[in-house]
PDB file of N, CA, C, O and CB in Angstrom:
ATOM      1  N   MET A   1      44.149  -6.942   5.865  1.00  0.00           N
ATOM      2  CA  MET A   1      42.785  -7.791   5.300  1.00  0.00           C
ATOM      3  C   MET A   1      43.349  -8.260   4.023  1.00  0.00           C
ATOM      4  O   MET A   1      44.075  -7.632   3.252  1.00  0.00           O
ATOM      5  CB  MET A   1      41.227  -6.820   5.017  1.00  0.00           C
ATOM      6  N   THR A   2      42.888  -9.496   3.919  1.00  0.00           N
ATOM      7  CA  THR A   2      43.111 -10.257   2.626  1.00  0.00           C
ATOM      8  C   THR A   2      42.168  -9.838   1.227  1.00  0.00           C
ATOM      9  O   THR A   2      41.085  -9.253   1.197  1.00  0.00           O
ATOM     10  CB  THR A   2      42.811 -11.808   3.012  1.00  0.00           C
ATOM     11  N   GLU A   3      42.569 -10.090   0.681  1.00  0.00           N
ATOM     12  CA  GLU A   3      41.588 -10.011  -0.666  1.00  0.00           C
ATOM     13  C   GLU A   3      40.141 -10.645  -0.941  1.00  0.00           C
ATOM     14  O   GLU A   3      39.149 -10.313  -1.590  1.00  0.00           O
ATOM     15  CB  GLU A   3      42.324 -10.604  -1.712  1.00  0.00           C
ATOM     16  N   ALA A   4      40.481 -11.633  -0.193  1.00  0.00           N
ATOM     17  CA  ALA A   4      38.890 -12.484  -0.099  1.00  0.00           C
ATOM     18  C   ALA A   4      38.283 -11.929   1.077  1.00  0.00           C
ATOM     19  O   ALA A   4      37.080 -11.743   0.898  1.00  0.00           O
ATOM     20  CB  ALA A   4      38.927 -14.324   0.134  1.00  0.00           C
ATOM     21  N   ASN A   5      38.794 -11.515   2.505  1.00  0.00           N
ATOM     22  CA  ASN A   5      37.969 -10.660   3.143  1.00  0.00           C
ATOM     23  C   ASN A   5      37.277  -9.501   2.225  1.00  0.00           C
ATOM     24  O   ASN A   5      36.047  -9.475   2.277  1.00  0.00           O
ATOM     25  CB  ASN A   5      38.764 -10.103   4.214  1.00  0.00           C
ATOM     26  N   ARG A   6      37.939  -8.513   1.369  1.00  0.00           N
ATOM     27  CA  ARG A   6      37.434  -7.289   1.155  1.00  0.00           C
ATOM     28  C   ARG A   6      36.577  -7.791  -0.067  1.00  0.00           C
ATOM     29  O   ARG A   6      35.750  -7.007  -0.533  1.00  0.00           O
ATOM     30  CB  ARG A   6      38.544  -6.069   0.935  1.00  0.00           C
ATOM     31  N   ILE A   7      36.702  -8.900  -0.554  1.00  0.00           N
ATOM     32  CA  ILE A   7      35.253  -9.306  -1.782  1.00  0.00           C
ATOM     33  C   ILE A   7      34.131  -9.499  -0.896  1.00  0.00           C
ATOM     34  O   ILE A   7      33.040  -9.015  -1.195  1.00  0.00           O
ATOM     35  CB  ILE A   7      35.385 -10.982  -2.856  1.00  0.00           C
ATOM     36  N   VAL A   8      34.332 -10.323   0.428  1.00  0.00           N
ATOM     37  CA  VAL A   8      33.209 -10.746   1.101  1.00  0.00           C
ATOM     38  C   VAL A   8      32.885  -9.398   1.725  1.00  0.00           C
ATOM     39  O   VAL A   8      31.665  -9.313   1.865  1.00  0.00           O
ATOM     40  CB  VAL A   8      33.429 -11.997   2.108  1.00  0.00           C
ATOM     41  N   GLU A   9      33.520  -8.315   2.151  1.00  0.00           N
ATOM     42  CA  GLU A   9      32.890  -7.261   2.528  1.00  0.00           C
ATOM     43  C   GLU A   9      32.366  -6.477   1.710  1.00  0.00           C
ATOM     44  O   GLU A   9      31.351  -5.877   2.065  1.00  0.00           O
ATOM     45  CB  GLU A   9      33.490  -6.672   3.151  1.00  0.00           C
ATOM     46  N   LEU A  10      32.886  -6.274   0.454  1.00  0.00           N
ATOM     47  CA  LEU A  10      32.047  -5.523  -0.558  1.00  0.00           C
ATOM     48  C   LEU A  10      30.909  -6.461  -0.751  1.00  0.00           C
ATOM     49  O   LEU A  10      29.829  -5.920  -0.516  1.00  0.00           O
ATOM     50  CB  LEU A  10      32.823  -5.167  -1.984  1.00  0.00           C
ATOM     51  N   GLU A  11      30.837  -7.646  -1.093  1.00  0.00           N
ATOM     52  CA  GLU A  11      29.328  -8.480  -1.308  1.00  0.00           C
ATOM     53  C   GLU A  11      28.569  -8.105  -0.311  1.00  0.00           C
ATOM     54  O   GLU A  11      27.572  -7.495  -0.698  1.00  0.00           O
ATOM     55  CB  GLU A  11      29.319 -10.129  -1.271  1.00  0.00           C
ATOM     56  N   LEU A  12      28.679  -8.271   1.179  1.00  0.00           N
ATOM     57  CA  LEU A  12      27.910  -7.822   2.233  1.00  0.00           C
ATOM     58  C   LEU A  12      27.165  -6.645   2.042  1.00  0.00           C
ATOM     59  O   LEU A  12      25.971  -6.490   2.297  1.00  0.00           O
ATOM     60  CB  LEU A  12      28.649  -7.659   3.267  1.00  0.00           C
ATOM     61  N   GLU A  13      28.286  -5.487   1.379  1.00  0.00           N
ATOM     62  CA  GLU A  13      27.761  -4.178   1.740  1.00  0.00           C
ATOM     63  C   GLU A  13      26.935  -3.839   0.296  1.00  0.00           C
ATOM     64  O   GLU A  13      26.164  -2.882   0.219  1.00  0.00           O
ATOM     65  CB  GLU A  13      29.083  -3.002   2.199  1.00  0.00           C
ATOM     66  N   LEU A  14      27.135  -4.524  -0.549  1.00  0.00           N
ATOM     67  CA  LEU A  14      26.122  -4.657  -1.499  1.00  0.00           C
ATOM     68  C   LEU A  14      24.782  -5.136  -1.505  1.00  0.00           C
ATOM     69  O   LEU A  14      23.756  -4.624  -1.953  1.00  0.00           O
ATOM     70  CB  LEU A  14      26.536  -5.213  -2.216  1.00  0.00           C
ATOM     71  N   MET A  15      25.003  -6.308  -0.871  1.00  0.00           N
ATOM     72  CA  MET A  15      23.368  -6.940  -0.074  1.00  0.00           C
ATOM     73  C   MET A  15      23.068  -5.929   0.810  1.00  0.00           C
ATOM     74  O   MET A  15      21.856  -5.762   0.670  1.00  0.00           O
ATOM     75  CB  MET A  15      23.397  -8.549   0.974  1.00  0.00           C
ATOM     76  N   SER A  16      23.370  -5.353   1.431  1.00  0.00           N
ATOM     77  CA  SER A  16      22.804  -4.501   2.683  1.00  0.00           C
ATOM     78  C   SER A  16      22.234  -3.362   1.477  1.00  0.00           C
ATOM     79  O   SER A  16      21.013  -3.218   1.527  1.00  0.00           O
ATOM     80  CB  SER A  16      24.221  -3.819   4.139  1.00  0.00           C
ATOM     81  N   GLN A  17      22.860  -2.631   0.527  1.00  0.00           N
ATOM     82  CA  GLN A  17      22.375  -1.615  -0.186  1.00  0.00           C
ATOM     83  C   GLN A  17      21.158  -2.062  -1.049  1.00  0.00           C
ATOM     84  O   GLN A  17      20.154  -1.353  -1.111  1.00  0.00           O
ATOM     85  CB  GLN A  17      23.454  -1.058  -0.972  1.00  0.00           C
ATOM     86  N   ARG A  18      21.284  -3.571  -1.898  1.00  0.00           N
ATOM     87  CA  ARG A  18      20.214  -3.894  -2.295  1.00  0.00           C
ATOM     88  C   ARG A  18      18.993  -4.016  -1.228  1.00  0.00           C
ATOM     89  O   ARG A  18      17.928  -3.649  -1.723  1.00  0.00           O
ATOM     90  CB  ARG A  18      20.496  -4.959  -2.943  1.00  0.00           C
ATOM     91  N   GLU A  19      18.933  -4.313  -0.303  1.00  0.00           N
ATOM     92  CA  GLU A  19      17.775  -4.475   0.589  1.00  0.00           C
ATOM     93  C   GLU A  19      17.283  -3.190   0.889  1.00  0.00           C
ATOM     94  O   GLU A  19      16.061  -3.061   0.966  1.00  0.00           O
ATOM     95  CB  GLU A  19      18.078  -5.209   1.846  1.00  0.00           C
ATOM     96  N   LEU A  20      18.055  -2.161   1.084  1.00  0.00           N
ATOM     97  CA  LEU A  20      17.938  -0.788   1.305  1.00  0.00           C
ATOM     98  C   LEU A  20      17.370  -0.420   0.186  1.00  0.00           C
ATOM     99  O   LEU A  20      16.323   0.175   0.444  1.00  0.00           O
ATOM    100  CB  LEU A  20      19.122  -0.057   1.605  1.00  0.00           C
ATOM    101  N   LEU A  21      17.599  -0.508  -1.087  1.00  0.00           N
ATOM    102  CA  LEU A  21      16.852  -0.049  -2.257  1.00  0.00           C
ATOM    103  C   LEU A  21      15.543  -0.800  -2.046  1.00  0.00           C
ATOM    104  O   LEU A  21      14.519  -0.127  -2.163  1.00  0.00           O
ATOM    105  CB  LEU A  21      17.591  -0.366  -3.714  1.00  0.00           C
ATOM    106  N   ASP A  22      15.445  -1.839  -1.810  1.00  0.00           N
ATOM    107  CA  ASP A  22      14.388  -2.581  -2.088  1.00  0.00           C
ATOM    108  C   ASP A  22      12.974  -1.903  -1.258  1.00  0.00           C
ATOM    109  O   ASP A  22      11.875  -1.584  -1.710  1.00  0.00           O
ATOM    110  CB  ASP A  22      14.800  -4.110  -1.667  1.00  0.00           C
ATOM    111  N   THR A  23      13.508  -1.845   0.080  1.00  0.00           N
ATOM    112  CA  THR A  23      12.774  -1.044   1.053  1.00  0.00           C
ATOM    113  C   THR A  23      12.465   0.244   0.658  1.00  0.00           C
ATOM    114  O   THR A  23      11.273   0.482   0.854  1.00  0.00           O
ATOM    115  CB  THR A  23      13.441  -0.942   2.226  1.00  0.00           C
ATOM    116  N   LEU A  24      12.989   1.031   0.247  1.00  0.00           N
ATOM    117  CA  LEU A  24      12.952   2.291  -0.186  1.00  0.00           C
ATOM    118  C   LEU A  24      11.805   2.343  -1.494  1.00  0.00           C
ATOM    119  O   LEU A  24      10.815   3.073  -1.528  1.00  0.00           O
ATOM    120  CB  LEU A  24      14.499   2.716  -0.565  1.00  0.00           C
ATOM    121  N   ASN A  25      12.191   1.459  -2.441  1.00  0.00           N
ATOM    122  CA  ASN A  25      11.045   1.157  -3.340  1.00  0.00           C
ATOM    123  C   ASN A  25       9.658   0.879  -3.178  1.00  0.00           C
ATOM    124  O   ASN A  25       8.670   1.232  -3.823  1.00  0.00           O
ATOM    125  CB  ASN A  25      11.318   0.301  -3.879  1.00  0.00           C
ATOM    126  N   THR A  26       9.797   0.216  -2.241  1.00  0.00           N
ATOM    127  CA  THR A  26       8.419  -0.415  -1.753  1.00  0.00           C
ATOM    128  C   THR A  26       7.692   0.688  -0.855  1.00  0.00           C
ATOM    129  O   THR A  26       6.467   0.591  -0.793  1.00  0.00           O
ATOM    130  CB  THR A  26       8.672  -1.885  -0.809  1.00  0.00           C
ATOM    131  N   ALA A  27       8.347   1.790  -0.107  1.00  0.00           N
ATOM    132  CA  ALA A  27       7.874   2.918   0.389  1.00  0.00           C
ATOM    133  C   ALA A  27       7.689   3.814  -0.371  1.00  0.00           C
ATOM    134  O   ALA A  27       6.966   4.736   0.008  1.00  0.00           O
ATOM    135  CB  ALA A  27       8.465   3.336   1.206  1.00  0.00           C
ATOM    136  N   LEU A  28       8.236   3.847  -1.606  1.00  0.00           N
ATOM    137  CA  LEU A  28       7.524   4.722  -2.793  1.00  0.00           C
ATOM    138  C   LEU A  28       6.877   4.558  -3.263  1.00  0.00           C
ATOM    139  O   LEU A  28       6.270   5.531  -3.710  1.00  0.00           O
ATOM    140  CB  LEU A  28       7.822   5.057  -3.611  1.00  0.00           C
ATOM    141  N   THR A  29       6.489   3.448  -3.540  1.00  0.00           N
ATOM    142  CA  THR A  29       5.416   2.910  -4.453  1.00  0.00           C
ATOM    143  C   THR A  29       4.279   2.956  -3.487  1.00  0.00           C
ATOM    144  O   THR A  29       3.142   3.101  -3.937  1.00  0.00           O
ATOM    145  CB  THR A  29       5.701   1.369  -5.109  1.00  0.00           C
ATOM    146  N   GLU A  30       4.492   2.836  -2.090  1.00  0.00           N
ATOM    147  CA  GLU A  30       3.004   2.887  -1.237  1.00  0.00           C
ATOM    148  C   GLU A  30       2.755   4.068  -1.263  1.00  0.00           C
ATOM    149  O   GLU A  30       1.595   4.384  -1.529  1.00  0.00           O
ATOM    150  CB  GLU A  30       2.882   2.423   0.278  1.00  0.00           C
ATOM    151  N   ALA A  31       3.792   5.165  -0.986  1.00  0.00           N
ATOM    152  CA  ALA A  31       3.481   6.759  -0.930  1.00  0.00           C
ATOM    153  C   ALA A  31       2.563   6.963  -2.465  1.00  0.00           C
ATOM    154  O   ALA A  31       1.457   7.504  -2.471  1.00  0.00           O
ATOM    155  CB  ALA A  31       5.232   7.863  -0.885  1.00  0.00           C
ATOM    156  N   ASN A  32       3.092   6.546  -3.452  1.00  0.00           N
ATOM    157  CA  ASN A  32       2.669   7.085  -4.980  1.00  0.00           C
ATOM    158  C   ASN A  32       1.432   6.751  -4.872  1.00  0.00           C
ATOM    159  O   ASN A  32       0.635   7.596  -5.280  1.00  0.00           O
ATOM    160  CB  ASN A  32       3.361   6.443  -6.377  1.00  0.00           C
ATOM    161  N   ALA A  33       0.843   5.416  -4.291  1.00  0.00           N
ATOM    162  CA  ALA A  33      -0.549   4.995  -4.331  1.00  0.00           C
ATOM    163  C   ALA A  33      -1.074   5.807  -3.359  1.00  0.00           C
ATOM    164  O   ALA A  33      -2.006   6.344  -3.957  1.00  0.00           O
ATOM    165  CB  ALA A  33      -0.835   3.515  -4.091  1.00  0.00           C
ATOM    166  N   THR A  34      -1.071   6.229  -2.265  1.00  0.00           N
ATOM    167  CA  THR A  34      -1.520   7.091  -1.490  1.00  0.00           C
ATOM    168  C   THR A  34      -1.687   8.207  -1.925  1.00  0.00           C
ATOM    169  O   THR A  34      -2.718   8.707  -1.474  1.00  0.00           O
ATOM    170  CB  THR A  34      -0.963   7.166  -0.606  1.00  0.00           C
ATOM    171  N   ILE A  35      -1.039   8.964  -2.735  1.00  0.00           N
ATOM    172  CA  ILE A  35      -1.035   9.923  -3.332  1.00  0.00           C
ATOM    173  C   ILE A  35      -1.881  10.170  -4.259  1.00  0.00           C
ATOM    174  O   ILE A  35      -2.522  11.221  -4.243  1.00  0.00           O
ATOM    175  CB  ILE A  35      -0.144  10.038  -3.642  1.00  0.00           C
ATOM    176  N   ASP A  36      -2.022   9.303  -5.170  1.00  0.00           N
ATOM    177  CA  ASP A  36      -2.823   9.192  -6.236  1.00  0.00           C
ATOM    178  C   ASP A  36      -4.538   8.925  -5.746  1.00  0.00           C
ATOM    179  O   ASP A  36      -5.447   9.471  -6.372  1.00  0.00           O
ATOM    180  CB  ASP A  36      -2.153   7.980  -7.120  1.00  0.00           C
ATOM    181  N   GLN A  37      -4.799   8.025  -4.564  1.00  0.00           N
ATOM    182  CA  GLN A  37      -5.942   8.239  -4.008  1.00  0.00           C
ATOM    183  C   GLN A  37      -6.271   9.592  -3.424  1.00  0.00           C
ATOM    184  O   GLN A  37      -7.392  10.090  -3.531  1.00  0.00           O
ATOM    185  CB  GLN A  37      -6.048   7.347  -3.148  1.00  0.00           C
ATOM    186  N   LEU A  38      -5.265  10.168  -2.807  1.00  0.00           N
ATOM    187  CA  LEU A  38      -5.469  11.653  -2.323  1.00  0.00           C
ATOM    188  C   LEU A  38      -6.045  12.477  -3.233  1.00  0.00           C
ATOM    189  O   LEU A  38      -7.130  13.013  -3.007  1.00  0.00           O
ATOM    190  CB  LEU A  38      -4.254  12.320  -1.957  1.00  0.00           C
ATOM    191  N   GLN A  39      -5.392  12.649  -4.309  1.00  0.00           N
ATOM    192  CA  GLN A  39      -5.549  13.535  -5.573  1.00  0.00           C
ATOM    193  C   GLN A  39      -6.952  13.201  -6.186  1.00  0.00           C
ATOM    194  O   GLN A  39      -7.574  14.137  -6.688  1.00  0.00           O
ATOM    195  CB  GLN A  39      -4.316  13.241  -6.714  1.00  0.00           C
ATOM    196  N   LYS A  40      -7.547  11.844  -6.190  1.00  0.00           N
ATOM    197  CA  LYS A  40      -8.952  11.360  -6.595  1.00  0.00           C
ATOM    198  C   LYS A  40      -9.948  12.124  -5.517  1.00  0.00           C
ATOM    199  O   LYS A  40     -10.904  12.855  -5.772  1.00  0.00           O
ATOM    200  CB  LYS A  40      -9.087   9.554  -6.501  1.00  0.00           C
ATOM    201  N   ARG A  41      -9.563  11.830  -4.580  1.00  0.00           N
ATOM    202  CA  ARG A  41     -10.648  12.276  -3.528  1.00  0.00           C
ATOM    203  C   ARG A  41     -10.383  13.791  -3.334  1.00  0.00           C
ATOM    204  O   ARG A  41     -11.257  14.388  -2.706  1.00  0.00           O
ATOM    205  CB  ARG A  41     -10.528  11.425  -2.008  1.00  0.00           C
ATOM    206  N   THR A  42      -9.472  14.410  -3.707  1.00  0.00           N
ATOM    207  CA  THR A  42      -9.645  16.093  -3.749  1.00  0.00           C
ATOM    208  C   THR A  42     -10.340  16.540  -5.112  1.00  0.00           C
ATOM    209  O   THR A  42     -11.107  17.499  -5.195  1.00  0.00           O
ATOM    210  CB  THR A  42      -8.042  16.928  -3.672  1.00  0.00           C
ATOM    211  N   GLN A  43     -10.051  15.901  -5.930  1.00  0.00           N
ATOM    212  CA  GLN A  43     -10.939  16.149  -7.230  1.00  0.00           C
ATOM    213  C   GLN A  43     -12.359  15.930  -6.847  1.00  0.00           C
ATOM    214  O   GLN A  43     -13.283  16.739  -6.931  1.00  0.00           O
ATOM    215  CB  GLN A  43     -10.565  15.134  -8.495  1.00  0.00           C
ATOM    216  N   ARG A  44     -12.386  14.572  -6.365  1.00  0.00           N
ATOM    217  CA  ARG A  44     -14.071  14.641  -6.154  1.00  0.00           C
ATOM    218  C   ARG A  44     -14.619  15.517  -5.413  1.00  0.00           C
ATOM    219  O   ARG A  44     -15.777  15.840  -5.678  1.00  0.00           O
ATOM    220  CB  ARG A  44     -14.654  13.545  -5.596  1.00  0.00           C
ATOM    221  N   LEU A  45     -13.973  16.093  -4.362  1.00  0.00           N
ATOM    222  CA  LEU A  45     -14.461  17.202  -3.408  1.00  0.00           C
ATOM    223  C   LEU A  45     -14.684  18.413  -4.109  1.00  0.00           C
ATOM    224  O   LEU A  45     -15.668  19.153  -4.126  1.00  0.00           O
ATOM    225  CB  LEU A  45     -13.492  17.501  -2.287  1.00  0.00           C
ATOM    226  N   GLU A  46     -13.442  18.489  -4.762  1.00  0.00           N
ATOM    227  CA  GLU A  46     -13.545  19.857  -5.636  1.00  0.00           C
ATOM    228  C   GLU A  46     -14.855  20.195  -6.552  1.00  0.00           C
ATOM    229  O   GLU A  46     -15.424  21.286  -6.575  1.00  0.00           O
ATOM    230  CB  GLU A  46     -12.337  19.838  -6.661  1.00  0.00           C
ATOM    231  N   ARG A  47     -15.196  19.095  -7.261  1.00  0.00           N
ATOM    232  CA  ARG A  47     -16.260  18.791  -7.907  1.00  0.00           C
ATOM    233  C   ARG A  47     -17.533  19.084  -7.118  1.00  0.00           C
ATOM    234  O   ARG A  47     -18.431  19.853  -7.464  1.00  0.00           O
ATOM    235  CB  ARG A  47     -16.147  17.491  -8.293  1.00  0.00           C
ATOM    236  N   GLN A  48     -17.469  18.311  -5.942  1.00  0.00           N
ATOM    237  CA  GLN A  48     -18.828  18.376  -5.036  1.00  0.00           C
ATOM    238  C   GLN A  48     -18.969  19.908  -4.542  1.00  0.00           C
ATOM    239  O   GLN A  48     -20.091  20.411  -4.483  1.00  0.00           O
ATOM    240  CB  GLN A  48     -18.735  17.267  -3.580  1.00  0.00           C
ATOM    241  N   VAL A  49     -17.908  20.583  -4.216  1.00  0.00           N
ATOM    242  CA  VAL A  49     -17.783  22.136  -3.837  1.00  0.00           C
ATOM    243  C   VAL A  49     -18.299  22.768  -4.776  1.00  0.00           C
ATOM    244  O   VAL A  49     -19.079  23.676  -4.488  1.00  0.00           O
ATOM    245  CB  VAL A  49     -16.442  22.723  -3.628  1.00  0.00           C
ATOM    246  N   SER A  50     -18.014  22.469  -6.160  1.00  0.00           N
ATOM    247  CA  SER A  50     -18.167  23.287  -7.189  1.00  0.00           C
ATOM    248  C   SER A  50     -19.677  23.317  -7.580  1.00  0.00           C
ATOM    249  O   SER A  50     -20.262  24.313  -8.005  1.00  0.00           O
ATOM    250  CB  SER A  50     -17.271  22.864  -8.280  1.00  0.00           C
ATOM    251  N   GLU A  51     -20.261  22.006  -7.363  1.00  0.00           N
ATOM    252  CA  GLU A  51     -21.906  21.661  -7.769  1.00  0.00           C
ATOM    253  C   GLU A  51     -22.598  22.296  -6.686  1.00  0.00           C
ATOM    254  O   GLU A  51     -23.596  22.986  -6.889  1.00  0.00           O
ATOM    255  CB  GLU A  51     -22.400  19.921  -7.839  1.00  0.00           C
ATOM    256  N   LEU A  52     -22.104  22.092  -5.511  1.00  0.00           N
ATOM    257  CA  LEU A  52     -22.852  22.799  -4.343  1.00  0.00           C
ATOM    258  C   LEU A  52     -22.847  24.514  -4.180  1.00  0.00           C
ATOM    259  O   LEU A  52     -23.744  25.152  -3.628  1.00  0.00           O
ATOM    260  CB  LEU A  52     -22.179  22.200  -3.018  1.00  0.00           C
ATOM    261  N   THR A  53     -21.690  25.057  -4.761  1.00  0.00           N
ATOM    262  CA  THR A  53     -21.618  26.369  -4.911  1.00  0.00           C
ATOM    263  C   THR A  53     -22.538  26.894  -5.990  1.00  0.00           C
ATOM    264  O   THR A  53     -23.000  28.034  -5.939  1.00  0.00           O
ATOM    265  CB  THR A  53     -20.301  26.705  -5.139  1.00  0.00           C
ATOM    266  N   SER A  54     -22.816  25.978  -7.042  1.00  0.00           N
ATOM    267  CA  SER A  54     -23.713  26.499  -8.425  1.00  0.00           C
ATOM    268  C   SER A  54     -25.296  26.439  -7.940  1.00  0.00           C
ATOM    269  O   SER A  54     -26.112  27.232  -8.408  1.00  0.00           O
ATOM    270  CB  SER A  54     -23.466  25.299  -9.985  1.00  0.00           C
ATOM    271  N   ILE A  55     -25.641  25.493  -7.021  1.00  0.00           N
ATOM    272  CA  ILE A  55     -26.935  25.230  -6.492  1.00  0.00           C
ATOM    273  C   ILE A  55     -27.127  26.655  -5.328  1.00  0.00           C
ATOM    274  O   ILE A  55     -28.079  27.435  -5.292  1.00  0.00           O
ATOM    275  CB  ILE A  55     -26.947  23.493  -5.717  1.00  0.00           C
ATOM    276  N   ILE A  56     -26.039  26.656  -4.555  1.00  0.00           N
ATOM    277  CA  ILE A  56     -26.579  27.906  -3.635  1.00  0.00           C
ATOM    278  C   ILE A  56     -26.623  28.983  -3.972  1.00  0.00           C
ATOM    279  O   ILE A  56     -25.507  29.383  -4.305  1.00  0.00           O
ATOM    280  CB  ILE A  56     -26.039  28.164  -2.625  1.00  0.00           C
ATOM    281  N   GLN A  57     -27.571  29.877  -4.084  1.00  0.00           N
ATOM    282  CA  GLN A  57     -27.654  31.007  -4.459  1.00  0.00           C
ATOM    283  C   GLN A  57     -27.418  32.423  -3.448  1.00  0.00           C
ATOM    284  O   GLN A  57     -27.675  32.341  -2.247  1.00  0.00           O
ATOM    285  CB  GLN A  57     -28.805  30.886  -4.994  1.00  0.00           C
ATOM    286  N   GLU A  58     -26.972  33.548  -3.976  1.00  0.00           N
ATOM    287  CA  GLU A  58     -27.258  34.350  -2.991  1.00  0.00           C
ATOM    288  C   GLU A  58     -28.499  34.870  -2.596  1.00  0.00           C
ATOM    289  O   GLU A  58     -29.372  35.170  -3.411  1.00  0.00           O
ATOM    290  CB  GLU A  58     -26.635  35.171  -3.138  1.00  0.00           C
ATOM    291  N   PRO A  59     -28.640  35.014  -1.133  1.00  0.00           N
ATOM    292  CA  PRO A  59     -30.317  35.351  -0.492  1.00  0.00           C
ATOM    293  C   PRO A  59     -30.732  36.259  -1.102  1.00  0.00           C
ATOM    294  O   PRO A  59     -29.983  37.152  -1.500  1.00  0.00           O
ATOM    295  CB  PRO A  59     -30.586  35.802   1.008  1.00  0.00           C
ATOM    296  N   PRO A  60     -32.049  36.251  -1.328  1.00  0.00           N
ATOM    297  CA  PRO A  60     -32.828  37.424  -2.202  1.00  0.00           C
ATOM    298  C   PRO A  60     -32.912  38.574  -1.978  1.00  0.00           C
ATOM    299  O   PRO A  60     -33.495  38.605  -0.895  1.00  0.00           O
ATOM    300  CB  PRO A  60     -33.964  37.324  -2.354  1.00  0.00           C
ATOM    301  N   PRO A  61     -32.675  39.792  -2.347  1.00  0.00           N
ATOM    302  CA  PRO A  61     -32.862  40.820  -1.499  1.00  0.00           C
ATOM    303  C   PRO A  61     -33.876  40.959  -0.708  1.00  0.00           C
ATOM    304  O   PRO A  61     -34.914  40.310  -0.845  1.00  0.00           O
ATOM    305  CB  PRO A  61     -32.825  41.745  -2.039  1.00  0.00           C
ATOM    306  N   ASN A  62     -33.626  42.054   0.450  1.00  0.00           N
ATOM    307  CA  ASN A  62     -34.584  42.352   1.288  1.00  0.00           C
ATOM    308  C   ASN A  62     -35.584  43.039   0.612  1.00  0.00           C
ATOM    309  O   ASN A  62     -35.422  44.258   0.567  1.00  0.00           O
ATOM    310  CB  ASN A  62     -34.134  43.015   2.339  1.00  0.00           C
ATOM    311  N   GLU A  63     -36.657  42.548   0.028  1.00  0.00           N
ATOM    312  CA  GLU A  63     -37.764  43.290  -0.547  1.00  0.00           C
ATOM    313  C   GLU A  63     -39.317  42.706   0.314  1.00  0.00           C
ATOM    314  O   GLU A  63     -39.620  41.596   0.751  1.00  0.00           O
ATOM    315  CB  GLU A  63     -37.729  42.951  -2.387  1.00  0.00           C
ATOM    316  N   ARG A  64     -39.933  43.805   0.296  1.00  0.00           N
ATOM    317  CA  ARG A  64     -41.324  43.556   1.140  1.00  0.00           C
ATOM    318  C   ARG A  64     -42.024  42.512   0.350  1.00  0.00           C
ATOM    319  O   ARG A  64     -42.054  42.487  -0.881  1.00  0.00           O
ATOM    320  CB  ARG A  64     -42.365  44.964   1.301  1.00  0.00           C
ATOM    321  N   PRO A  65     -42.730  41.430   1.348  1.00  0.00           N
ATOM    322  CA  PRO A  65     -43.472  40.695   0.902  1.00  0.00           C
ATOM    323  C   PRO A  65     -44.715  41.297   0.239  1.00  0.00           C
ATOM    324  O   PRO A  65     -45.053  42.434   0.569  1.00  0.00           O
ATOM    325  CB  PRO A  65     -43.662  39.916   1.799  1.00  0.00           C
ATOM    326  N   PRO A  66     -45.368  40.665  -0.605  1.00  0.00           N
ATOM    327  CA  PRO A  66     -46.373  40.842  -1.854  1.00  0.00           C
ATOM    328  C   PRO A  66     -47.654  41.611  -1.028  1.00  0.00           C
ATOM    329  O   PRO A  66     -48.352  42.472  -1.562  1.00  0.00           O
ATOM    330  CB  PRO A  66     -46.896  39.111  -2.693  1.00  0.00           C
ATOM    331  N   HIS A  67     -47.846  41.092   0.509  1.00  0.00           N
ATOM    332  CA  HIS A  67     -49.213  41.324   0.969  1.00  0.00           C
ATOM    333  C   HIS A  67     -48.882  42.788   1.718  1.00  0.00           C
ATOM    334  O   HIS A  67     -49.664  43.278   2.533  1.00  0.00           O
ATOM    335  CB  HIS A  67     -49.878  39.978   2.036  1.00  0.00           C
ATOM    336  N   TYR A  68     -47.724  43.365   1.365  1.00  0.00           N
ATOM    337  CA  TYR A  68     -47.902  44.657   2.204  1.00  0.00           C
ATOM    338  C   TYR A  68     -48.321  45.864   1.168  1.00  0.00           C
ATOM    339  O   TYR A  68     -48.521  47.002   1.595  1.00  0.00           O
ATOM    340  CB  TYR A  68     -46.408  45.050   3.050  1.00  0.00           C
TER     341      TYR A  68
END
């Protein structure tokens, strides 16, 4: 293998690595955006559950109605 061929091989490998890095970067960026959206939805749902829990009270004790 000549030195020129080795340089061409290395350049091709470098180009391949850069393409892979770009692909992985795009996937990671999309995954982070999805995670952010899911975290916001989870926080919103937790807030709603908390609000509903505070609204819902335990049932009143089993007492006789006043007309007895």
